[in-house]
TORKOL-4160 file (C-alpha; in steps of 0.2 Angstrom, whole numbers, padded with zeros to 4 digits, m for minus):
384
<pt num="1" X="0888" Y="0644" Z="0530"/>
<pt num="2" X="0880" Y="0633" Z="0518"/>
<pt num="3" X="0864" Y="0626" Z="0524"/>
<pt num="4" X="0863" Y="0607" Z="0525"/>
<pt num="5" X="0849" Y="0606" Z="0512"/>
<pt num="6" X="0860" Y="0615" Z="0501"/>
<pt num="7" X="0872" Y="0600" Z="0505"/>
<pt num="8" X="0862" Y="0584" Z="0503"/>
<pt num="9" X="0862" Y="0574" Z="0487"/>
<pt num="10" X="0850" Y="0561" Z="0480"/>
<pt num="11" X="0859" Y="0545" Z="0475"/>
<pt num="12" X="0842" Y="0539" Z="0469"/>
<pt num="13" X="0834" Y="0535" Z="0453"/>
<pt num="14" X="0831" Y="0518" Z="0446"/>
<pt num="15" X="0837" Y="0513" Z="0431"/>
<pt num="16" X="0835" Y="0502" Z="0416"/>
<pt num="17" X="0828" Y="0504" Z="0399"/>
<pt num="18" X="0813" Y="0491" Z="0396"/>
<pt num="19" X="0822" Y="0482" Z="0381"/>
<pt num="20" X="0840" Y="0483" Z="0387"/>
<pt num="21" X="0850" Y="0488" Z="0402"/>
<pt num="22" X="0852" Y="0476" Z="0417"/>
<pt num="23" X="0848" Y="0458" Z="0411"/>
<pt num="24" X="0833" Y="0451" Z="0419"/>
<pt num="25" X="0825" Y="0468" Z="0424"/>
<pt num="26" X="0810" Y="0474" Z="0414"/>
<pt num="27" X="0798" Y="0488" Z="0419"/>
<pt num="28" X="0781" Y="0494" Z="0415"/>
<pt num="29" X="0783" Y="0511" Z="0408"/>
<pt num="30" X="0767" Y="0516" Z="0417"/>
<pt num="31" X="0773" Y="0510" Z="0434"/>
<pt num="32" X="0790" Y="0519" Z="0431"/>
<pt num="33" X="0780" Y="0536" Z="0428"/>
<pt num="34" X="0771" Y="0532" Z="0444"/>
<pt num="35" X="0788" Y="0529" Z="0453"/>
<pt num="36" X="0795" Y="0546" Z="0447"/>
<pt num="37" X="0781" Y="0556" Z="0454"/>
<pt num="38" X="0782" Y="0547" Z="0471"/>
<pt num="39" X="0801" Y="0550" Z="0470"/>
<pt num="40" X="0798" Y="0568" Z="0468"/>
<pt num="41" X="0785" Y="0569" Z="0481"/>
<pt num="42" X="0795" Y="0561" Z="0494"/>
<pt num="43" X="0811" Y="0572" Z="0490"/>
<pt num="44" X="0800" Y="0587" Z="0492"/>
<pt num="45" X="0794" Y="0580" Z="0508"/>
<pt num="46" X="0811" Y="0576" Z="0515"/>
<pt num="47" X="0818" Y="0593" Z="0510"/>
<pt num="48" X="0805" Y="0600" Z="0521"/>
<pt num="49" X="0809" Y="0590" Z="0535"/>
<pt num="50" X="0827" Y="0595" Z="0534"/>
<pt num="51" X="0821" Y="0613" Z="0535"/>
<pt num="52" X="0818" Y="0613" Z="0553"/>
<pt num="53" X="0836" Y="0607" Z="0559"/>
<pt num="54" X="0846" Y="0613" Z="0545"/>
<pt num="55" X="0853" Y="0628" Z="0555"/>
<pt num="56" X="0855" Y="0619" Z="0572"/>
<pt num="57" X="0872" Y="0620" Z="0580"/>
<pt num="58" X="0876" Y="0602" Z="0576"/>
<pt num="59" X="0873" Y="0605" Z="0558"/>
<pt num="60" X="0883" Y="0620" Z="0556"/>
<pt num="61" X="0898" Y="0611" Z="0566"/>
<pt num="62" X="0895" Y="0596" Z="0554"/>
<pt num="63" X="0897" Y="0608" Z="0539"/>
<pt num="64" X="0914" Y="0614" Z="0545"/>
<pt num="65" X="0921" Y="0597" Z="0549"/>
<pt num="66" X="0915" Y="0592" Z="0531"/>
<pt num="67" X="0925" Y="0606" Z="0523"/>
<pt num="68" X="0941" Y="0603" Z="0534"/>
<pt num="69" X="0940" Y="0583" Z="0530"/>
<pt num="70" X="0938" Y="0586" Z="0511"/>
<pt num="71" X="0953" Y="0597" Z="0510"/>
<pt num="72" X="0963" Y="0586" Z="0520"/>
<pt num="73" X="0958" Y="0570" Z="0509"/>
<pt num="74" X="0963" Y="0580" Z="0494"/>
<pt num="75" X="0979" Y="0586" Z="0500"/>
<pt num="76" X="0983" Y="0567" Z="0506"/>
<pt num="77" X="0979" Y="0561" Z="0489"/>
<pt num="78" X="0989" Y="0574" Z="0480"/>
<pt num="79" X="1005" Y="0569" Z="0490"/>
<pt num="80" X="1002" Y="0551" Z="0489"/>
<pt num="81" X="1002" Y="0552" Z="0470"/>
<pt num="82" X="1016" Y="0565" Z="0470"/>
<pt num="83" X="1004" Y="0578" Z="0461"/>
<pt num="84" X="1013" Y="0594" Z="0461"/>
<pt num="85" X="1001" Y="0603" Z="0448"/>
<pt num="86" X="0987" Y="0615" Z="0453"/>
<pt num="87" X="0971" Y="0605" Z="0454"/>
<pt num="88" X="0957" Y="0609" Z="0444"/>
<pt num="89" X="0943" Y="0613" Z="0456"/>
<pt num="90" X="0926" Y="0610" Z="0447"/>
<pt num="91" X="0910" Y="0610" Z="0455"/>
<pt num="92" X="0892" Y="0614" Z="0451"/>
<pt num="93" X="0881" Y="0626" Z="0460"/>
<pt num="94" X="0863" Y="0627" Z="0459"/>
<pt num="95" X="0861" Y="0641" Z="0447"/>
<pt num="96" X="0873" Y="0632" Z="0434"/>
<pt num="97" X="0863" Y="0616" Z="0436"/>
<pt num="98" X="0846" Y="0625" Z="0434"/>
<pt num="99" X="0854" Y="0633" Z="0418"/>
<pt num="100" X="0859" Y="0616" Z="0411"/>
<pt num="101" X="0842" Y="0608" Z="0414"/>
<pt num="102" X="0832" Y="0622" Z="0406"/>
<pt num="103" X="0844" Y="0622" Z="0390"/>
<pt num="104" X="0846" Y="0605" Z="0382"/>
<pt num="105" X="0848" Y="0591" Z="0395"/>
<pt num="106" X="0864" Y="0586" Z="0387"/>
<pt num="107" X="0879" Y="0593" Z="0398"/>
<pt num="108" X="0882" Y="0600" Z="0416"/>
<pt num="109" X="0889" Y="0618" Z="0418"/>
<pt num="110" X="0905" Y="0618" Z="0426"/>
<pt num="111" X="0913" Y="0632" Z="0436"/>
<pt num="112" X="0932" Y="0633" Z="0436"/>
<pt num="113" X="0939" Y="0640" Z="0451"/>
<pt num="114" X="0957" Y="0646" Z="0453"/>
<pt num="115" X="0969" Y="0640" Z="0465"/>
<pt num="116" X="0966" Y="0654" Z="0476"/>
<pt num="117" X="0947" Y="0650" Z="0478"/>
<pt num="118" X="0944" Y="0647" Z="0497"/>
<pt num="119" X="0941" Y="0630" Z="0503"/>
<pt num="120" X="0924" Y="0634" Z="0510"/>
<pt num="121" X="0918" Y="0638" Z="0493"/>
<pt num="122" X="0926" Y="0622" Z="0485"/>
<pt num="123" X="0921" Y="0608" Z="0498"/>
<pt num="124" X="0906" Y="0616" Z="0507"/>
<pt num="125" X="0893" Y="0616" Z="0494"/>
<pt num="126" X="0883" Y="0603" Z="0484"/>
<pt num="127" X="0869" Y="0606" Z="0473"/>
<pt num="128" X="0854" Y="0604" Z="0483"/>
<pt num="129" X="0845" Y="0588" Z="0485"/>
<pt num="130" X="0837" Y="0573" Z="0495"/>
<pt num="131" X="0836" Y="0555" Z="0493"/>
<pt num="132" X="0821" Y="0546" Z="0488"/>
<pt num="133" X="0825" Y="0528" Z="0492"/>
<pt num="134" X="0811" Y="0516" Z="0483"/>
<pt num="135" X="0821" Y="0512" Z="0468"/>
<pt num="136" X="0828" Y="0497" Z="0462"/>
<pt num="137" X="0846" Y="0490" Z="0466"/>
<pt num="138" X="0846" Y="0481" Z="0449"/>
<pt num="139" X="0848" Y="0462" Z="0448"/>
<pt num="140" X="0867" Y="0463" Z="0451"/>
<pt num="141" X="0868" Y="0465" Z="0470"/>
<pt num="142" X="0879" Y="0453" Z="0479"/>
<pt num="143" X="0876" Y="0449" Z="0497"/>
<pt num="144" X="0892" Y="0446" Z="0507"/>
<pt num="145" X="0905" Y="0456" Z="0498"/>
<pt num="146" X="0922" Y="0461" Z="0508"/>
<pt num="147" X="0924" Y="0475" Z="0521"/>
<pt num="148" X="0937" Y="0486" Z="0511"/>
<pt num="149" X="0940" Y="0504" Z="0507"/>
<pt num="150" X="0949" Y="0500" Z="0491"/>
<pt num="151" X="0939" Y="0490" Z="0479"/>
<pt num="152" X="0951" Y="0490" Z="0465"/>
<pt num="153" X="0959" Y="0472" Z="0462"/>
<pt num="154" X="0975" Y="0467" Z="0451"/>
<pt num="155" X="0964" Y="0463" Z="0437"/>
<pt num="156" X="0949" Y="0472" Z="0428"/>
<pt num="157" X="0950" Y="0487" Z="0438"/>
<pt num="158" X="0961" Y="0498" Z="0426"/>
<pt num="159" X="0954" Y="0515" Z="0423"/>
<pt num="160" X="0952" Y="0534" Z="0430"/>
<pt num="161" X="0955" Y="0532" Z="0449"/>
<pt num="162" X="0941" Y="0540" Z="0460"/>
<pt num="163" X="0942" Y="0543" Z="0478"/>
<pt num="164" X="0923" Y="0544" Z="0483"/>
<pt num="165" X="0917" Y="0550" Z="0499"/>
<pt num="166" X="0898" Y="0548" Z="0504"/>
<pt num="167" X="0890" Y="0555" Z="0518"/>
<pt num="168" X="0873" Y="0550" Z="0526"/>
<pt num="169" X="0861" Y="0561" Z="0535"/>
<pt num="170" X="0845" Y="0558" Z="0544"/>
<pt num="171" X="0833" Y="0569" Z="0536"/>
<pt num="172" X="0823" Y="0569" Z="0552"/>
<pt num="173" X="0837" Y="0575" Z="0563"/>
<pt num="174" X="0850" Y="0582" Z="0551"/>
<pt num="175" X="0862" Y="0571" Z="0562"/>
<pt num="176" X="0875" Y="0560" Z="0553"/>
<pt num="177" X="0870" Y="0542" Z="0552"/>
<pt num="178" X="0883" Y="0532" Z="0561"/>
<pt num="179" X="0887" Y="0513" Z="0561"/>
<pt num="180" X="0878" Y="0511" Z="0544"/>
<pt num="181" X="0885" Y="0497" Z="0532"/>
<pt num="182" X="0886" Y="0503" Z="0515"/>
<pt num="183" X="0888" Y="0492" Z="0498"/>
<pt num="184" X="0896" Y="0499" Z="0483"/>
<pt num="185" X="0897" Y="0491" Z="0466"/>
<pt num="186" X="0899" Y="0497" Z="0447"/>
<pt num="187" X="0903" Y="0490" Z="0431"/>
<pt num="188" X="0922" Y="0492" Z="0426"/>
<pt num="189" X="0929" Y="0501" Z="0412"/>
<pt num="190" X="0921" Y="0491" Z="0399"/>
<pt num="191" X="0905" Y="0490" Z="0407"/>
<pt num="192" X="0905" Y="0473" Z="0415"/>
<pt num="193" X="0901" Y="0469" Z="0433"/>
<pt num="194" X="0910" Y="0456" Z="0445"/>
<pt num="195" X="0901" Y="0443" Z="0454"/>
<pt num="196" X="0889" Y="0439" Z="0439"/>
<pt num="197" X="0889" Y="0426" Z="0425"/>
<pt num="198" X="0873" Y="0428" Z="0415"/>
<pt num="199" X="0868" Y="0432" Z="0398"/>
<pt num="200" X="0873" Y="0449" Z="0395"/>
<pt num="201" X="0886" Y="0450" Z="0409"/>
<pt num="202" X="0900" Y="0437" Z="0409"/>
<pt num="203" X="0912" Y="0442" Z="0421"/>
<pt num="204" X="0930" Y="0434" Z="0421"/>
<pt num="205" X="0928" Y="0423" Z="0437"/>
<pt num="206" X="0911" Y="0422" Z="0435"/>
<pt num="207" X="0902" Y="0421" Z="0452"/>
<pt num="208" X="0918" Y="0421" Z="0461"/>
<pt num="209" X="0923" Y="0437" Z="0456"/>
<pt num="210" X="0923" Y="0453" Z="0467"/>
<pt num="211" X="0932" Y="0467" Z="0458"/>
<pt num="212" X="0925" Y="0485" Z="0462"/>
<pt num="213" X="0914" Y="0479" Z="0475"/>
<pt num="214" X="0915" Y="0481" Z="0494"/>
<pt num="215" X="0908" Y="0487" Z="0511"/>
<pt num="216" X="0912" Y="0501" Z="0523"/>
<pt num="217" X="0904" Y="0506" Z="0539"/>
<pt num="218" X="0900" Y="0525" Z="0542"/>
<pt num="219" X="0910" Y="0534" Z="0555"/>
<pt num="220" X="0905" Y="0547" Z="0568"/>
<pt num="221" X="0901" Y="0560" Z="0553"/>
<pt num="222" X="0891" Y="0547" Z="0543"/>
<pt num="223" X="0905" Y="0546" Z="0531"/>
<pt num="224" X="0912" Y="0531" Z="0521"/>
<pt num="225" X="0927" Y="0532" Z="0509"/>
<pt num="226" X="0929" Y="0520" Z="0493"/>
<pt num="227" X="0945" Y="0520" Z="0482"/>
<pt num="228" X="0937" Y="0515" Z="0465"/>
<pt num="229" X="0937" Y="0519" Z="0448"/>
<pt num="230" X="0925" Y="0529" Z="0436"/>
<pt num="231" X="0913" Y="0517" Z="0431"/>
<pt num="232" X="0911" Y="0512" Z="0412"/>
<pt num="233" X="0895" Y="0513" Z="0403"/>
<pt num="234" X="0884" Y="0499" Z="0395"/>
<pt num="235" X="0870" Y="0500" Z="0383"/>
<pt num="236" X="0853" Y="0505" Z="0390"/>
<pt num="237" X="0858" Y="0514" Z="0405"/>
<pt num="238" X="0866" Y="0531" Z="0409"/>
<pt num="239" X="0884" Y="0529" Z="0418"/>
<pt num="240" X="0881" Y="0526" Z="0437"/>
<pt num="241" X="0888" Y="0519" Z="0453"/>
<pt num="242" X="0877" Y="0508" Z="0465"/>
<pt num="243" X="0876" Y="0511" Z="0484"/>
<pt num="244" X="0865" Y="0501" Z="0496"/>
<pt num="245" X="0864" Y="0504" Z="0515"/>
<pt num="246" X="0860" Y="0492" Z="0529"/>
<pt num="247" X="0857" Y="0498" Z="0547"/>
<pt num="248" X="0859" Y="0486" Z="0562"/>
<pt num="249" X="0866" Y="0472" Z="0551"/>
<pt num="250" X="0877" Y="0460" Z="0560"/>
<pt num="251" X="0895" Y="0460" Z="0554"/>
<pt num="252" X="0903" Y="0443" Z="0555"/>
<pt num="253" X="0921" Y="0439" Z="0561"/>
<pt num="254" X="0926" Y="0437" Z="0543"/>
<pt num="255" X="0921" Y="0455" Z="0540"/>
<pt num="256" X="0905" Y="0451" Z="0529"/>
<pt num="257" X="0887" Y="0453" Z="0533"/>
<pt num="258" X="0877" Y="0440" Z="0540"/>
<pt num="259" X="0862" Y="0436" Z="0528"/>
<pt num="260" X="0846" Y="0442" Z="0535"/>
<pt num="261" X="0850" Y="0454" Z="0547"/>
<pt num="262" X="0847" Y="0473" Z="0548"/>
<pt num="263" X="0837" Y="0485" Z="0538"/>
<pt num="264" X="0839" Y="0491" Z="0520"/>
<pt num="265" X="0837" Y="0510" Z="0523"/>
<pt num="266" X="0844" Y="0515" Z="0505"/>
<pt num="267" X="0845" Y="0509" Z="0489"/>
<pt num="268" X="0852" Y="0521" Z="0477"/>
<pt num="269" X="0863" Y="0526" Z="0461"/>
<pt num="270" X="0876" Y="0540" Z="0458"/>
<pt num="271" X="0877" Y="0548" Z="0441"/>
<pt num="272" X="0890" Y="0557" Z="0432"/>
<pt num="273" X="0889" Y="0572" Z="0422"/>
<pt num="274" X="0891" Y="0571" Z="0403"/>
<pt num="275" X="0906" Y="0583" Z="0402"/>
<pt num="276" X="0916" Y="0572" Z="0414"/>
<pt num="277" X="0910" Y="0555" Z="0407"/>
<pt num="278" X="0915" Y="0561" Z="0389"/>
<pt num="279" X="0932" Y="0566" Z="0395"/>
<pt num="280" X="0935" Y="0549" Z="0404"/>
<pt num="281" X="0930" Y="0539" Z="0389"/>
<pt num="282" X="0943" Y="0546" Z="0378"/>
<pt num="283" X="0956" Y="0537" Z="0389"/>
<pt num="284" X="0961" Y="0519" Z="0389"/>
<pt num="285" X="0953" Y="0506" Z="0393"/>
<pt num="286" X="0937" Y="0516" Z="0392"/>
<pt num="287" X="0940" Y="0519" Z="0374"/>
<pt num="288" X="0939" Y="0501" Z="0370"/>
<pt num="289" X="0922" Y="0500" Z="0376"/>
<pt num="290" X="0911" Y="0496" Z="0360"/>
<pt num="291" X="0893" Y="0497" Z="0368"/>
<pt num="292" X="0882" Y="0512" Z="0364"/>
<pt num="293" X="0882" Y="0526" Z="0376"/>
<pt num="294" X="0866" Y="0530" Z="0385"/>
<pt num="295" X="0866" Y="0548" Z="0391"/>
<pt num="296" X="0858" Y="0556" Z="0407"/>
<pt num="297" X="0845" Y="0563" Z="0397"/>
<pt num="298" X="0841" Y="0547" Z="0388"/>
<pt num="299" X="0839" Y="0537" Z="0404"/>
<pt num="300" X="0821" Y="0531" Z="0406"/>
<pt num="301" X="0821" Y="0535" Z="0424"/>
<pt num="302" X="0823" Y="0554" Z="0421"/>
<pt num="303" X="0841" Y="0557" Z="0428"/>
<pt num="304" X="0840" Y="0573" Z="0418"/>
<pt num="305" X="0826" Y="0579" Z="0430"/>
<pt num="306" X="0838" Y="0585" Z="0444"/>
<pt num="307" X="0832" Y="0600" Z="0454"/>
<pt num="308" X="0832" Y="0608" Z="0471"/>
<pt num="309" X="0825" Y="0592" Z="0479"/>
<pt num="310" X="0833" Y="0580" Z="0469"/>
<pt num="311" X="0852" Y="0578" Z="0463"/>
<pt num="312" X="0861" Y="0562" Z="0460"/>
<pt num="313" X="0877" Y="0570" Z="0454"/>
<pt num="314" X="0893" Y="0570" Z="0465"/>
<pt num="315" X="0903" Y="0584" Z="0466"/>
<pt num="316" X="0921" Y="0582" Z="0460"/>
<pt num="317" X="0938" Y="0590" Z="0457"/>
<pt num="318" X="0953" Y="0584" Z="0447"/>
<pt num="319" X="0968" Y="0581" Z="0459"/>
<pt num="320" X="0979" Y="0588" Z="0446"/>
<pt num="321" X="0979" Y="0596" Z="0429"/>
<pt num="322" X="0972" Y="0581" Z="0421"/>
<pt num="323" X="0962" Y="0564" Z="0423"/>
<pt num="324" X="0978" Y="0554" Z="0424"/>
<pt num="325" X="0980" Y="0560" Z="0443"/>
<pt num="326" X="0963" Y="0555" Z="0447"/>
<pt num="327" X="0947" Y="0562" Z="0455"/>
<pt num="328" X="0940" Y="0566" Z="0472"/>
<pt num="329" X="0922" Y="0566" Z="0473"/>
<pt num="330" X="0909" Y="0568" Z="0487"/>
<pt num="331" X="0891" Y="0568" Z="0489"/>
<pt num="332" X="0878" Y="0569" Z="0504"/>
<pt num="333" X="0863" Y="0558" Z="0504"/>
<pt num="334" X="0849" Y="0562" Z="0515"/>
<pt num="335" X="0838" Y="0546" Z="0521"/>
<pt num="336" X="0826" Y="0542" Z="0533"/>
<pt num="337" X="0834" Y="0530" Z="0545"/>
<pt num="338" X="0818" Y="0522" Z="0551"/>
<pt num="339" X="0814" Y="0516" Z="0534"/>
<pt num="340" X="0816" Y="0498" Z="0528"/>
<pt num="341" X="0815" Y="0492" Z="0511"/>
<pt num="342" X="0820" Y="0474" Z="0514"/>
<pt num="343" X="0804" Y="0468" Z="0508"/>
<pt num="344" X="0802" Y="0480" Z="0493"/>
<pt num="345" X="0800" Y="0472" Z="0477"/>
<pt num="346" X="0813" Y="0483" Z="0471"/>
<pt num="347" X="0826" Y="0475" Z="0482"/>
<pt num="348" X="0834" Y="0459" Z="0475"/>
<pt num="349" X="0850" Y="0449" Z="0478"/>
<pt num="350" X="0858" Y="0442" Z="0463"/>
<pt num="351" X="0870" Y="0431" Z="0471"/>
<pt num="352" X="0878" Y="0427" Z="0488"/>
<pt num="353" X="0898" Y="0428" Z="0491"/>
<pt num="354" X="0904" Y="0417" Z="0506"/>
<pt num="355" X="0918" Y="0406" Z="0511"/>
<pt num="356" X="0913" Y="0394" Z="0498"/>
<pt num="357" X="0916" Y="0407" Z="0484"/>
<pt num="358" X="0901" Y="0417" Z="0474"/>
<pt num="359" X="0885" Y="0407" Z="0470"/>
<pt num="360" X="0869" Y="0413" Z="0461"/>
<pt num="361" X="0852" Y="0417" Z="0468"/>
<pt num="362" X="0842" Y="0408" Z="0456"/>
<pt num="363" X="0826" Y="0419" Z="0461"/>
<pt num="364" X="0834" Y="0435" Z="0457"/>
<pt num="365" X="0833" Y="0434" Z="0438"/>
<pt num="366" X="0814" Y="0428" Z="0438"/>
<pt num="367" X="0809" Y="0446" Z="0431"/>
<pt num="368" X="0816" Y="0438" Z="0414"/>
<pt num="369" X="0821" Y="0446" Z="0398"/>
<pt num="370" X="0840" Y="0448" Z="0396"/>
<pt num="371" X="0845" Y="0458" Z="0381"/>
<pt num="372" X="0853" Y="0451" Z="0366"/>
<pt num="373" X="0873" Y="0449" Z="0366"/>
<pt num="374" X="0885" Y="0450" Z="0381"/>
<pt num="375" X="0897" Y="0460" Z="0389"/>
<pt num="376" X="0914" Y="0452" Z="0392"/>
<pt num="377" X="0926" Y="0456" Z="0406"/>
<pt num="378" X="0940" Y="0468" Z="0400"/>
<pt num="379" X="0957" Y="0460" Z="0397"/>
<pt num="380" X="0969" Y="0458" Z="0413"/>
<pt num="381" X="0975" Y="0475" Z="0418"/>
<pt num="382" X="0984" Y="0481" Z="0433"/>
<pt num="383" X="0975" Y="0495" Z="0443"/>
<pt num="384" X="0985" Y="0511" Z="0446"/>
């Protein structure tokens, strides 16, 4: 039985190099250093909190359901895609992660399992981690995105398919967080975000574009699923996927969130190990991205400092014997369900999307300092 504290993953860290990264975002390095220390302290405290309930009956039952659900998801994905090759079952354990961290911070050790490896080993373990949620969402968050599981669109969404499962656990009770509304957004394969038309990020379709953005509501096990692609990189930031979680927000009849309702209980980002990123970026259209790569070790918010209480890297497996068949990835995030970061200085809304389309929140870029150059959207492409 894998303990819940061994399953929780931090989708946390904040991001951005001071000169480049998200346009409009600058940070005092001294403030960043203090935030990193605060993150580590919060993570340690949250892990201690989980220790009081991780062996409860409901926690053990949840772990069993997780294993069965992930196994079913992979089987369905393989059947849907007609994949017959044995899947590559890759995961990192804590010892491998610590070995990587102690070595050179430039690659994640990966363990390759055979087809005979039990599902409880493959789907029942994450590296140990806890969420520290006081981090920025960056200036590219759009309020009012569409309720949908598949965030890929006909254009600008070509890339390596990722079926992503995210599970939220309350650190105070070890119970799943039900009914939370979870936003996801990320850059496409060439490093461009939809919904934004600013120096440094001119998306095709401008403020009206919505590719690779969406919202889902957590189920009884605190789980949301998104069909997306592996994110592309852009200069100044390690490759990442954004998540933002609302509790008690009002869902309108048009399946968008009512502005100003609910609390923001989690602001975070998932990161991807360098071995996987390097493999993905050899493929089209990632290999057309001419921007400089920022590794996890180079990220100013010390993504490299994953440890027993902080680990923002999802687990994943190849659905087949290569990336063409796509990936299944999963992560568990421990949150304090009573927290509210709505008024936190790191929470900002770049734009709104409503019945009239998208429009900029003019106050969101007040931090100033867009980098030189711009990122144009990738050419039209049909997602697979």
